[in-house]
Structures are given as structure tokens and as C-alpha cells.
RODREN-312162 format. One record per atom (N, C-alpha, C): residue in three letters; x, y, z. Coordinates in steps of 0.001 Angstrom, whole numbers, plus 500000, padded with zeros to 6 digits. Atoms other than C-alpha are relative to their C-alpha. Example, Ala and Ser with C-alpha at 12.3 -4.5 7.8 and 13.67 -1.06 7.14 Angstrom:
ALA500890498810500000;ALA512300495500507800;ALA500900501200500000;SER499180498810499940;SER513670498940507140;SER499230501090500730;
% end
This chain:
MET500847498796500000;MET500000500000500000;MET500876501245500000;GLN499211498777500128;GLN501364503404498977;GLN499483501077500959;LYS500346498889499106;LYS501452506249501519;LYS500758501239499549;ASN499408498767500508;ASN502092509847500485;ASN500224501018501117;PHE499637498929499070;PHE503808512636502439;PHE500613501140499195;ASP499280498905500649;ASP505256516023501603;ASP501502499816500145;LEU498573500069499680;LEU508594515316503253;LEU500264498755500835;ILE499549501148499219;ILE510321512147504459;ILE501429500268500454;ILE498656499840499446;ILE513323512462506774;ILE500499498618500388;VAL499405501303499708;VAL515499509351506842;VAL501110500216501031;GLY499055499797498909;GLY517331509281510178;GLY499464501039500965;CYS500557499083499010;CYS516229510886513405;CYS501003500254501120;GLY499029499509499043;GLY519422512024515080;GLY499743501474500274;LEU500188498605499629;LEU519969515591516234;LEU499648500874498798;ALA500264499156501170;ALA520037517110512735;ALA498608499731499436;GLY501309500329500558;GLY516997515231511398;GLY498856500411500905;ALA501052499628499055;ALA514955515775514551;ALA499817501509500068;SER500114498535499923;SER515768519498514670;SER499337500564498749;LEU500691499560501214;LEU514660519888511043;LEU498496499799500138;ALA501432500277499846;ALA511321518233511814;ALA499358500974500975;VAL500556499065499022;VAL510792520424514902;VAL499942501409499417;ALA499993498671500618;ALA511751523533512910;ALA498848500175499018;LEU501130499951500945;LEU508895522646510509;LEU498664499732500699;ARG501206500322499220;ARG506321522258513309;ARG498779500789499546;ASP501132499160500407;ASP504172525123511957;ASP499871500096498487;ALA500071499969501461;ALA504707524419508245;ALA498843499128499509;PRO501117500799500538;PRO501794523128506115;PRO500511498788499220;LEU499380501160500628;LEU503720519933505379;LEU499732498759500847;ALA500144501284499323;ALA503009516301506236;ALA501369499331500029;LEU498653500519499833;LEU506255514896507636;LEU499978498544500447;LEU499796501359499534;LEU507413511311508052;LEU501463499851500391;LEU498645500317499567;LEU510469510313510074;LEU500187498496499982;VAL499691501418500115;VAL511979506940509211;VAL501276499740500788;GLU498882500264499097;GLU514239505608511947;GLU500236498498500076;SER499723501441500040;SER516006502246511766;SER500003499362501375;LEU499970500559498654;LEU516282501839515546;LEU498591499863500551;PRO501324500124499363;PRO513300500568517552;PRO499778501123500995;PRO500293498881499107;PRO511539503088519804;PRO500798499985501282;ALA499256500051498743;ALA513359501843522900;ALA501389500564499855;HIS498669499443500244;HIS516635502869521283;HIS499906501399499424;GLY500137498684500619;GLY515374505816519281;GLY499786501089501024;SER500150499053498909;SER514267507566522466;SER501099499714501001;VAL498832500220499163;VAL517491507950524384;VAL499565499949501452;PRO500425500071498598;PRO516996506776527986;PRO500487501222500774;PRO499554498863499205;PRO517090509698530420;PRO501215499631500835;VAL498802500227499210;VAL520432510032532166;VAL499696500355501446;ALA500259499758498588;ALA520226509756535937;ALA500762501224500483;ALA499410498758499497;ALA521068512807538010;ALA501466499837500365;ASP498610500207499602;ASP524313511223539204;ASP500828499347498898;ALA499275500574501134;ALA525324509890535754;ALA500050501016498876;TRP499813499015501069;TRP526565511747532694;TRP500298499290498699;ASP499792500508501349;ASP526417510976529000;ASP501412500373499547;ALA498630499725500440;ALA529970510629527648;ALA500042500801498712;ARG500028499270501279;ARG528896512136524316;ARG499420501392500247;VAL500446498623499786;VAL528744515901524781;VAL500374500841498787;TYR499730499079501102;TYR528722518801522343;TYR500216501408500533;ALA499844498564499745;ALA529918522387522407;ALA499081500725499027;ILE501008499358500850;ILE526900524302521092;ILE500295501496499920;SER499658498594500214;SER527687527697519586;SER498813500898500331;PRO501103499067499771;PRO525650530805520439;PRO498997500049498856;ALA500925499985501138;ALA524208530764516915;ALA499041498823500059;ASN500863501183499970;ASN522861527261517481;ASN499180499899501272;SER500898499897498848;SER521598527839521004;SER498837500916499640;ALA501071499117500466;ALA519645530675519360;ALA499035499244499083;PHE500867500808500877;PHE518341528247516690;PHE499119499067500822;LEU500792500900499162;LEU517249525736519339;LEU498975500767500828;ALA500988499167499306;ALA515556528587521200;ALA498864500374499056;GLU501019499620500989;GLU513734529649518012;GLU498983498883499785;ILE500919501112500258;ILE512247526175517601;ILE499394499466501304;GLY500666500310498746;GLY511218526034521264;GLY500662498951500865;VAL499345501088499272;VAL513733523434522493;VAL500863500515501152;TRP498996499538499035;TRP516373525439524369;TRP499412500325501372;PRO500512499642498667;PRO514160526833527166;PRO499617498793500852;HIS500442501174499257;HIS513135523282528142;HIS501148499069500391;LEU498855500825499619;LEU516644521861528507;LEU500333500226501470;ALA499707499909498564;ALA517651521132532100;ALA501269500814500224;GLY498869499104499798;GLY519883524038533079;GLY501078499442500889;GLU499007500552499079;GLU521583522048535826;GLU500914498979499325;ARG499154500938500737;ARG523030519725533138;ARG500735500683498860;MET499329499228501047;MET524480522512530972;MET501027500934500644;ASN498989499079499481;ASN527583524644531406;ASN500478500915498876;ARG499497499057501000;ARG528624527763529570;ARG501524500020500003;VAL498557499762500118;VAL532163528333528305;VAL500203501501499881;ARG499726498564500022;ARG533303531847529150;ARG501461500284499679;PHE498570499833500266;PHE537035531299528745;PHE500525498753499305;MET499369501142500653;MET539173529089526528;MET501497500252499894;GLU498550499924500099;GLU542901528412526715;GLU500493498947499025;VAL499446500889501020;VAL544813526883523803;VAL501520499984500170;TRP498564500162499775;TRP548333525494524244;TRP500623499170498888;GLU499190500775500929;GLU550968524246521815;GLU501193499433500769;ARG498911500691499304;ARG553172521690523581;ARG500489500769501225;GLU499684499210498806;GLU553074523963526703;GLU500977501135499701;ARG499092498902500367;ARG555030526597524776;ARG499184501199499528;GLY500863498923500464;GLY552701528735522686;GLY498678499981500750;HIS501210499914499191;HIS549556529964524406;HIS499093501093499447;MET500972499006500434;MET546366531784523423;MET498749499840500848;THR501197500007499177;THR543310532734525477;THR498879500754499302;PHE501206499327500464;PHE539790533558524296;PHE499100500249501199;THR500980499738498947;THR537227535200526574;THR498711500511499375;ALA501289499536500500;ALA533531535808526053;ALA499872501523500072;PRO500097498531499971;PRO533708539447527257;PRO500800500675498893;ASP499186499389501061;ASP536523540230524816;ASP499340499850498635;ALA500698500223501271;ALA534420538763521986;ALA498626500644499982;GLU501310499350499855;GLU531393540765523212;GLU498863498984499855;LEU500992501068499996;LEU529442537539523767;LEU499709499607501440;PRO500282500481498641;PRO527647536206526868;PRO500746498707500311;GLU499210501213499843;GLU529458532893526308;GLU500578499624498646;LEU499397500493501238;LEU531723531262523741;LEU499256498774499479;ALA500746501210500369;ALA529670528046523764;ALA499287499490501235;TRP500641500747498920;TRP527441525809525863;TRP500424498543499863;ILE499655501417500013;ILE528539522286526835;ILE498821499227500569;LEU501122500805499526;LEU525728519759527106;LEU499997498641499331;GLU500012501382500442;GLU524994516100526621;GLU499149499803498752;ALA500775500332501190;ALA523822514656523319;ALA498615499491500382;SER501283500578499600;SER521075512740525129;SER499037501062500518;LEU500850498930499498;LEU519785515920526781;LEU499262500675498850;MET500615499364501164;MET519169517559523398;MET499084499036499262;MET500786500956500767;MET517913514382521741;MET498668499718500662;ASN501254500290499300;ASN515336513633524414;ASN499019501157499923;GLU500898498848500074;GLU513951517163524341;GLU499430500157498592;LEU500506499969501372;LEU513695517122520544;LEU498912498936499810;ARG500989501074500120;ARG511837513791520773;ARG498697500360500706;GLU501208499589499289;GLU509447515212523345;GLU499187500984499163;HIS500699499061500878;HIS508616518053520960;HIS499328499267498845;LEU500554500721501141;LEU508091515617518088;LEU498765499191500384;LYS501168500761499548;LYS505650513520520148;LYS498733500855499978;ARG501161499097499932;ARG503398516573520428;ARG499734500703498676;GLN500079499264501267;GLN503812517696516809;GLN498965499344499077;ALA501133500571500727;ALA500629517231514788;ALA500341499568498581;ASN499729500306501409;ASN502252517101511345;ASN501093498947499811;VAL498930500997500068;VAL504733514293512144;VAL499453498593500206;THR500244501432499832;THR504394510530511655;THR501348499310500164;PHE498779500782499776;PHE507036508083512962;PHE499843498600499429;PHE499869501414500335;PHE508021504804511333;PHE501283499517500680;SER498834500443499253;SER510327503085513823;SER499656498709500744;PRO498846500073500894;PRO511914500628513501;PRO499563499772498564;ALA500309500152501420;ALA511871500869509729;ALA501298500198499215;ARG498747499937500751;ARG514692500198507306;ARG499694500112498508;PRO500228499876501442;PRO514577501528503723;PRO500918499080499211;THR499207500903500841;THR515780499211500988;THR500156500511498576;ALA499892499481501367;ALA515214501206497791;ALA499506501441499953;PHE500360498593500196;PHE515015504852496695;PHE499936500268498505;CYS500132499645501411;CYS513765506173493371;CYS499459501411499903;ALA500469498632500224;ALA513426509810492283;ALA499347500065498636;ASP500743499877501254;ASP510786510496489631;ASP500419501298499318;SER499691498787500756;SER510767513437487221;SER499965501212500909;GLN499901498788499203;GLN511368516986488430;GLN498784500908499845;ASP501158499128500133;ASP507988518334487400;ASP499161499952501273;ALA500775499826498767;ALA505360519279489950;ALA499304498727500444;ASP500686501234499647;ASP503748515826489816;ASP500975498887500374;GLY499005501027499712;GLY507005513960490344;GLY500094499721501484;LEU499859500397498614;LEU507533512036493552;LEU501229499119500156;ALA498967500964499645;ALA510362510223495255;ALA499320498838500705;THR500578501204499404;THR509597506666496300;THR501035499333500884;LEU499152500693499039;LEU511057504979499354;LEU499325498667500314;THR500538501324499698;THR510566501238499759;THR500659499484501269;LEU499491500508498730;LEU510919499715503224;LEU500213498504499943;GLN499679501423499941;GLN512158496286504222;GLN498746499134500043;ASP501253500761499960;ASP508560495197504887;ASP499166500203498745;GLU500582499789501325;GLU507753496227501263;GLU498953501108499958;GLN500844498808500076;GLN505724499295502210;GLN500628500996499035;THR499540498981500931;THR505961502034499601;THR499590501371500512;LEU500237498645499513;LEU506277505635500755;LEU500392500983498915;CYS499719499009501028;CYS506125508619498434;CYS500016501398500610;ALA499920498624499514;ALA507057512256498991;ALA500581500882498918;ARG499402499039500924;ARG507937515384497086;ARG501475500192500277;LEU498603499806499626;LEU511225515540499001;LEU500381498986501070;ILE499421500867498977;ILE513365513072500933;ILE501280500665500509;VAL498812499420499375;VAL515975514374503377;VAL500814498878500616;GLY499090500976499411;GLY518966512189504185;GLY500673500602501217;ALA499379499563498742;ALA519907512712507833;ALA500520498763500722;ASP499664501326499488;ASP521320509238508277;ASP501498499769500165;GLY498637500162499526;GLY524910509908509264;GLY501071499890498936;GLN498837499991500880;GLN528389509610507800;GLN499930498953498905;ASN500116501069501003;ASN527667506328506017;ASN498615500010499366;SER501377499769500441;SER524435507743504613;SER499543499042498897;TRP500615500869500999;TRP522321505153502825;TRP499336500824498912;THR500695499186501005;THR520271507873501102;THR500992500645499042;ARG498978499405500867;ARG523416509554499781;ARG500491498978498983;GLN499531501055500896;GLN524617506264498315;GLN498945499651498957;GLN501074500364500919;GLN521223505455496784;GLN499809501062498920;ALA500164498917500970;ALA521103508869495091;ALA501217500146499088;GLY498798499937500822;GLY524575508321493630;GLY500815501256500214;LEU499225498800499701;LEU526031511399495320;LEU501372499594500523;ALA498633500370499643;ALA529807511147495565;ALA500369500575501362;ALA499479499534498715;ALA531523511438498940;ALA501460499600500093;LEU498580500273499811;LEU535256511745499480;LEU500236499808501491;ASP499833500365498594;ASP535855509945502776;ASP501487499780500250;THR498578500083499697;THR539382510557504079;THR500184499740501487;PRO499801500269498571;PRO540160508824507388;PRO501244500718500517;TYR498838499394499349;TYR542485510618509787;TYR500887498937500646;ASN499296501074499298;ASN543644507191511063;ASN500157500340501470;ALA500013499561498604;ALA542715508519514470;ALA498589499824500542;LYS501292500095499333;LYS539919508276517005;LYS499864501116501018;ALA500300499085498909;ALA538251510708519363;ALA499585499164501198;VAL500300500721498769;VAL538344509182522836;VAL499310500973500950;VAL500772499098499147;VAL535712510680525154;VAL499698499328501337;ALA500363500462498661;ALA535004510357528880;ALA499731501227500855;ASN500294498912499060;ASN533742512480531781;ASN500684499728501342;PHE499254500116498752;PHE535502513173535078;PHE499482500998501036;MET500073499043498910;MET535044514766538477;MET501389500599500162;CYS498698499369499805;CYS537794517281539146;CYS500096500607501402;GLU499761499549498633;GLU539327518377542426;GLU499813501498500139;LYS500069498541499947;LYS539411522075541579;LYS498935500517499026;PRO501013499451500913;PRO536738524307539955;PRO500609500419498671;HIS499496499656501341;HIS537057524908536226;HIS499701501442499615;HIS500322498587500247;HIS535584528444536331;HIS499534500238498561;ASP500597499865501338;ASP533687527921533026;ASP501056500119498905;THR498883499933500950;THR536966527404531182;THR500126498693499233;ALA499651501150500831;ALA537702525059528294;ALA501483500085499671;TRP498580500051500348;TRP541255523938527540;TRP500195499112498783;GLN499611500839501137;GLN542847522546524401;GLN501516499997499911;TRP498555500164500118;TRP546364521165524147;TRP500321499265498711;PHE499480500681501186;PHE548100520309520881;PHE501284499311500430;ARG498926500784499422;ARG550370517519522076;ARG500651499098498950;GLU499336500961500873;GLU552817515073520529;GLU499107498788499740;ASP500821501203500120;ASP550278512297521144;ASP498537500316499711;GLY501364499693500406;GLY547180514075519864;GLY499523501349500485;ILE500626498723499622;ILE544807516945520506;ILE499039499711501153;LEU500768500248498783;LEU543366516998524023;LEU499154501222500332;ALA500908498915499608;ALA540324519076524984;ALA499294499627501295;TRP500812500106498799;TRP538712519572528382;TRP498864501001499891;LEU501189499159500118;LEU535174520943528343;LEU499278500033501344;PRO500596499910498663;PRO533474522248531507;PRO498554499501500036;LEU501354500458499695;LEU530411520427532816;LEU499574500599501343;PRO500464499414498735;PRO528233521583535733;PRO500694499403501226;GLY499298500443498811;GLY529834521391539148;GLY501475499823499694;GLU498580500288500265;GLU533410520171539404;GLU500094498778499088;ARG499975501089500978;ARG533052518007536301;ARG500551500530498678;LEU499544499620501333;LEU534622518001532862;LEU499799498834499046;SER500054500984501071;SER534259516188529573;SER501304500075499226;MET498729500064500715;MET537413515049527817;MET499795499453498592;VAL499919500528501360;VAL537938514606524072;VAL501479499964499637;TRP498579500159500348;TRP541351513221523161;TRP500045499393498602;SER499902500462501384;SER541818512975519379;SER501424499517499771;ALA498666500595500048;ALA544722510606518917;ALA500071498933498923;GLU499794501069500964;GLU546223508203516418;GLU499479498689500586;ASP500696501211499578;ASP544657504764516537;ASP500708499265501138;ALA499269500753498978;ALA547418503154518619;ALA499870500663501368;LYS500137499270498738;LYS547282505875521292;LYS498569499888500518;ALA501406500100499597;ALA543477505787521315;ALA499710498642500611;GLU500230501339499461;GLU543453502019521846;GLU500671499843501359;ALA499328500064498707;ALA545977502408524676;ALA499178500709501080;LEU500844499294499039;LEU543693504958526376;LEU498773499166500364;LEU501179500817499747;LEU540693502663526006;LEU500309498796500887;ALA499611501180499230;ALA542634499813527635;ALA500288500319501468;LEU499666499625498628;LEU543323501784530840;LEU498825499742500946;SER501034500093498974;SER541424501155534048;SER499488501406500281;PRO500505498661499689;PRO539226504046535283;PRO500993500859500774;ASP499028499216499224;ASP541871505109537812;ASP501199500391499150;GLU498859499698500870;GLU544682504872535262;GLU499632501069498978;LEU500446499005500975;LEU542643506849532738;LEU499956501387500630;ALA500096498708499323;ALA541925509630535235;ALA501378500580500268;GLU498641499532499708;GLU545581509829536238;GLU500700500467498728;THR499365499653501276;THR546731509897532601;THR499455501315499452;VAL500626498781500521;VAL544246512596531589;VAL500387501213500847;ALA499599498894499122;ALA545057514742534631;ALA501431500433499714;ALA498609499670500270;ALA548785514532533939;ALA500158500669498637;ALA499914499407501332;ALA548252515340530236;ALA499593501461500004;GLY500425498611499857;GLY546545518572531327;GLY500777500764501040;GLY499158499288499045;GLY549312519509533704;GLY499412500064501395;ASN500635500042498675;ASN547121518651536728;ASN499416501348500426;ILE500490498658499673;ILE545601522134536494;ILE498698499979500788;LEU501228500115499218;LEU542323520889537987;LEU500142498964501109;GLY499752500936498921;GLY543948518635540528;GLY499693498567499599;ARG500270501413500218;ARG543023514986540904;ARG498672499823499259;LEU501216500317500749;LEU540461513589538440;LEU499486498625500416;THR500645501279499737;THR537984510777539048;THR499089499680498821;THR500759500363501191;THR536471508913536089;THR498526499792500330;LEU501452500126499839;LEU532677509243535818;LEU499371499059498993;THR500569500837501062;THR532008507443532524;THR501111499189499340;PRO498985500773500733;PRO533850504650530702;PRO500403500737498721;ALA499533499373501230;ALA535962505850527806;ALA499343499343498788;MET500542500463501272;MET534401505566524341;MET500834500635498892;ALA499200499465501105;ALA536004506156520947;ALA499193500024498711;PHE500678499836501279;PHE534779507354517553;PHE501054500252498920;PRO499041499767501086;PRO536783507054514297;PRO499804501391499401;LEU500042498653500555;LEU537646510413512752;LEU500185499954498487;HIS499965499946501458;HIS536984511130509082;HIS499771501437499545;SER500397498805500728;SER536920514086506759;SER499145499523498829;ILE500907500429501066;ILE533904513609504492;ILE499541501216499221;ARG500383498882500873;ARG533415515986501583;ARG499018499496498954;VAL501068500374500921;VAL530238515786499535;VAL499797501174499040;PRO500083498852500926;PRO530507518031496433;PRO498578500458499722;ALA501405499649500242;ALA526751517900495767;ALA499167499420501131;THR500822500454498876;THR524419517733498765;THR498517499954499648;VAL501388500110500452;VAL521227517822496691;VAL499966499269498666;ALA500308500653501274;ALA519742515832493817;ALA498489500147499821;PRO501457499923500124;PRO516242515707492356;PRO499292499243501117;ARG500819500539498915;ARG513919515142495332;ARG500797499506501198;LEU499185500427498865;LEU516776514660497793;LEU500893501138500473;ALA499060499066499390;ALA518690516901500209;ALA500657499305501182;LEU499249500585498892;LEU521373515893502702;LEU500252501050501067;ILE499673499108498900;ILE521890517421506131;ILE500854499242501012;GLY499214500594498926;GLY524207516818509085;GLY501164499188499482;ASP498833500809500361;ASP526859514116508928;ASP499851499328498643;ALA500179500537501353;ALA525327512785505702;ALA500554500961498952;ALA499568498966500947;ALA526396516064504058;ALA501451500412500191;HIS498628499573499729;HIS529814516582505654;HIS500531499314501246;GLY499340500500498803;GLY532308515201508149;GLY501196500882500277;ILE498980499021499645;ILE534787517346510067;ILE500693499551501283;HIS499224500331498796;HIS537537516889512682;HIS499407500755501193;PRO500646499340498859;PRO536239517673516209;PRO500804501097500661;LEU499147499059499267;LEU539099520024517114;LEU499401501398500094;THR500633498679499913;THR537014523132516350;THR498585499942500561;GLY501315500141499390;GLY533785521722517791;GLY498836500356499099;HIS501045499533500907;HIS531752522435514652;HIS499076498900499489;GLY500773501091500597;GLY530283518975513898;GLY498502500193500020;ILE501460499882499944;ILE526708519186515154;ILE499550501435499757;ASN500367498614500294;ASN526768522974514853;ASN499729500189498507;LEU500270499955501442;LEU527027522562511079;LEU498682499307499687;GLY501252500716500239;GLY524185520028511194;GLY498776500812500374;PHE501125499157499603;PHE521901522390513092;PHE499793501140498997;GLN500142498924500983;GLN522643525164510604;GLN499463499480498669;ASP500634500632501168;ASP521807522757507753;ASP498484499949500193;ALA501430500134499710;ALA518458522087509410;ALA499311501355499960;LYS500592498665499990;LYS517822525793509945;LYS499841500534498582;ALA500042499471501365;ALA518668526707506334;ALA498939499293499168;LEU500980500742500795;LEU516557523925504818;LEU498577500291500478;ALA501330499687499474;ALA513609524620507129;ALA499547501381499553;THR500327498637500447;THR513750528320506242;THR499561499994498545;LEU500335500079501418;LEU513716527513502533;LEU498632499348499800;LEU501273500709500162;LEU510807525074502880;LEU498823500851500470;ARG501087499129499527;ARG508740527559504891;ARG499740501150499039;GLN500155498896500949;GLN509338530192502207;GLN499360499556498684;ALA500589500495501249;ALA507955527953499437;ALA498559500495499863;VAL501360499505500254;VAL504833529403497874;VAL499095498821499689;PRO500933501094500298;PRO501685527271497491;PRO500171499501498568;GLY499855500603501323;GLY502090524873494590;GLY501437499857499548;GLN498599500110500399;GLN505878525213494466;GLN500509498592500262;ASP499479501354499871;ASP507703521933493935;ASP501243500017500878;ILE498881499946499055;ILE509929521558497008;ILE501051498934499726;GLY499015501008500348;GLY511686518573495462;GLY500748500287498717;ALA499330499664501262;ALA512754520293492239;ALA501458500345500259;LEU498569499777499810;LEU516518520431491828;LEU500332501478500085;ALA499718498565499981;ALA516522524165491086;ALA499642500612501356;PHE500405499517498687;PHE514686524783494373;PHE501007499559501057;LEU499089500529498991;LEU517011522556496417;LEU501411500570499876;GLN498664499411500168;GLN520128524116494921;GLN500144501311500754;ARG499927498790499170;ARG519232527286496828;ARG500495499650501398;TYR499498500480498707;TYR519783525338500055;TYR501490499687499916;GLN498591500362500160;GLN523080523978498749;GLN500886501235499936;ARG499191498777500122;ARG524331527459497840;ARG500130500706501347;VAL499972499327498693;VAL523420528875501263;VAL501010499329500931;ARG499157500728499049;ARG525374526158503083;ARG501417499743499510;ARG498716500435500546;ARG528317525570500748;ARG501193500761500595;GLU498823499216499605;GLU530606528451501812;GLU500488499635501397;GLU499573500297498629;GLU530605527771505565;GLU500616498611500093;ILE499504501373499906;ILE531089524033505105;ILE501369499863499367;VAL498723500121500695;VAL533914524325502577;VAL501105500714500775;VAL498987499238499256;VAL535756527007504577;VAL500408499246501261;LEU499678500676498743;LEU535515525083507855;LEU500691498664499759;GLN499333501269500271;GLN536489521752506301;GLN501460500220499634;HIS498613499737500382;HIS539607523202504690;HIS500806500525501185;ALA499281499430498856;ALA540541525211507788;ALA500277498928501048;THR499829501038498984;THR540000522243510115;THR501015498962499548;ASP498995500931500522;ASP541958519871507872;ASP501400500579500132;PHE498691499346499902;PHE544809522377507761;PHE500502499987501442;LEU499589499957498597;LEU544846522784511543;LEU500331498602500519;ALA499766501361499526;ALA544591519038512171;ALA501356499481499527;HIS498716500465500519;HIS547559518298509914;HIS501157500854500510;CYS498949499095499537;CYS549531521361511001;CYS500402499695501441;PHE499704500180498582;PHE549236520645514725;PHE500331498556500373;THR499589501374499705;THR549906516901514439;THR501274499618499242;ALA498768500283500737;ALA552853517083512026;ALA501202500089500935;ARG498829500059499130;ARG556254516309513556;ARG501264500446499281;LEU498833499502500722;LEU558558518158511170;LEU500878500835500919;PRO499096499222499136;PRO561663519717512782;PRO499690501497499929;GLY500215498556499936;GLY561055523277513935;GLY498551500425499883;LEU501385499612500213;LEU557317523167513215;LEU499301500322501317;SER500617499741498706;SER556352523025516888;SER500285501426500466;ALA499638498636499597;ALA558249526251517587;ALA499250501029499161;LEU500724499080500881;LEU556588527888514586;LEU498524500083500401;ARG501388500000499541;ARG553125526838515801;ARG499859500793501290;ALA500041499269498729;ALA553875528155519268;ALA500102501499499765;LEU499854498578500329;LEU554993531467517782;LEU498695500544499425;GLY501260499553500586;GLY551771531668515769;GLY498929500232501053;LEU500972499808498924;LEU549637531172518885;LEU500314501246500817;ASP499618498835499194;ASP551611533753520826;ASP499704501303499272;LEU500262498777500769;LEU551337536320518018;LEU498505500285499929;THR501452499806500053;THR547600535753517652;THR499470500484501342;HIS500421499597498655;HIS547221536113521421;HIS500208501499500229;ARG499673498581499816;ARG548733539589521134;ARG499204500908499066;LEU500795499212500944;LEU546221540699518471;LEU498529499890500394;PRO501378500112499490;PRO542907541332520277;PRO498937500041498913;ALA501015499895501059;ALA541031542315517121;ALA499862498688499243;LEU500035501276500708;LEU541988539049515391;LEU499362498922500874;LYS500598500978499091;LYS541093536982518455;LYS498488500183500088;LYS501438499732499945;LYS537716538677518661;LYS499312499485498739;LEU500565500467501267;LEU537085537949514978;LEU499902498479499968;LEU499995501465499995;LEU538053534285515382;LEU498941499437500934;ALA500974500477499023;ALA535901533847518486;ALA498578500187499496;ARG501354499738500473;ARG532853535432516913;ARG499662499135498778;TYR500244500890501135;TYR533266533406513720;TYR499684498590500496;ALA500248501328499452;ALA533489530178515738;ALA498624499931500670;ALA501301499962499332;ALA530376531263517644;ALA498844500133499022;GLY501039499834501001;GLY528492531767514379;GLY499357501362500043;MET500580498676499799;MET527991535436515135;MET500539501040499022;LEU499567499078501057;LEU529542536948511985;LEU499077499884498804;
% end
């Protein structure tokens, strides 16, 4: 039996869910297709004394987006922490500090758990009249019809149901099935490294400060969580990452504390270490007839600048804005229409991917004399307040 919708979103992670919520007042019938069963799709609430190891640094531009769609005010404030200061170190030689007041911002970012945002987005979707959920549901075939106003995209599920829509959005992650089915090329370049993440209690207060160290054995970041807690992201070559994962909780805490110069005193491990492979994924075309990609399906980026989900939220915002601006009778799946979304998002994605790749390779290279040159660059930038302000505001999405 064929079922028709205006828009089908394949994948209901943060990017896909935020797009659906952003379209809550649009005259569109939405379908979300999620491969995980409901028990997994709705992230279990994290207990008050437990913390999700997967956290994100949300930029001011994206906290504003989540506020616009009604999500931000409902997030539990006691599980969020603002970043007001950031210190960046090159092998303990070069040093640069960013501050929110100097950038004329209330904060540089907010640190919060992935599950906190996901659960609140899901709660909004449960109450959204124009949304239907198919979960668990696994698509097996995709076909895009002609680009005229009567054309439809067809999605066939594993149970042989046929779903039709004017537009299908691929929000199904780095290994996007929808991207592959549409024949959209993706250049996937592994960094041969993993991001190791874990949370810790710390002996001393962090004072809303984030730290980042460019070390011989990888890029280490400490992100402030509420209370005397921090989230660690250590981006390291595979061998180092596996060694970190093999440590006991006490050994891990001791190693992480020492790597940060023990600036927050003794650490105590709160969550087991987890690791995620790091890739640079470039997708030259993020749209095709009746298909648009958002989030990790459209791009992959090194976590050192903290832009991953921030780019995904901005994808959702841009596409939702375009869809709400469509006039009655306009074909929202036509390639010419979707290319407007691609043009809006292309510049930021390309600039950040190239800049992040450059920084990742520059700060992990071991050429003689390069460390001293990097340290000099940080020190010089630190002495240029106008440049630091520009960099901070760009990272915050406020330019």
C-alpha cells in the first residue's frame, strides 16, 4: 500500500529531529523513518548522578536556533555549562586565550549532553501534529521520479511498504544510505585517528573554562560540565586511542590529569571511555532531484574546532527556512529549488572543512622546527585582540 507525504526524513538524530521540529508550523506532512526501535530511538534519560559521555559544544548561533524552535528553554539548566574562557596550548610553549567578554558575547559556547538535546527534541516531536514516525523501519530502495510538479520520490521499506514524497531528506549519518542510493559522491578521508571521550570529576573548579592542548600524542580538549566536572575529548592516532581505552578508570583519570598539567587537581572517572573514528567527508553535491542531505550525511569534520553538530543544526535551519518560504504549489523537490539550500550552506562548510583539515595536519605534524613555529603563531595571535575577537565570533556563528 502506497502512503504519500510532503517530506520524508530518513534518520532521526539531532540534525533530522531538529529539522522536523523547525517545521512544526509548516503546512507539510512529515514522516520520520528511523532504523532503531523506539526503545533505542528515544534515548533513555540520564540519571542525576550519571553523565552521558557524548557531549557537544553548542555555539551561540545554534543555542539561538534551538531557542527559536522552542527546544532550548526546556533543557535542564543544571546539566548545561557555559564556556566563558578558553585556553589553547601548543606543547606547553605557545599559548592563546579567548574570553567571552573580549568577543562581546555572553558565552563562547554551551557544553551539554547529546542525550539531553535528543530527548527534548523527541518530546517536541511527540506533540507535533504534522509528524508521523516509522520506527523501527529500514529503507531498501530509493527512486526519484521526474522533476515536474507531479514527480515524487519513492522509498521502499524492508517490509515492502511504499512511501512517496515530494522531498526526501537524508539525515542518516556519515555512512548515509540515502546519499549512496542517490549516487552522490563522497570523498571519505580517514584521519587514522579516534576521538576518545570520557567524563571526570575534578578536584578544583574549572571556572567555566575550556582547555585545548596540541600535544605530541594528539589533541586533548577539556570541556566544563556543571559542578566540578569536565568532559574530555582526546583525538589521537589509533594506537594511542586504543591504549587509552585499555586503561582502568583510575589509570585513565591519572593519565588525563597529567596530560593537562594537573591544572584541575586529581580527576575521578565518571564514565567509561568511548572512541569514535575520525573522518573528513566531503560531499561536492548535497542535493539531487527530490533529495537533500543534512548533518553528517552532508559533511564530516575533525572535532578540534567543535563544529560537527553545529554545522548540522545550521543545515536544518537553512533547509527549514527555505521550505517555509515555498509558495503554494511550488515543487519543494525540484533540483533548482534545492540548489538554493546547497548554495546557502556551501561556503561555511567548505571554509571550515579546509581550515579544520589544515589545523589538524599542522598541529599533528612532527617536522623539525614546526612546533616552535606553531607556538609562535599562537603567541602572536594572542597579542592581536582584534583578530582573536574575529576568530571567536566566527566560531560562535555570530559573523
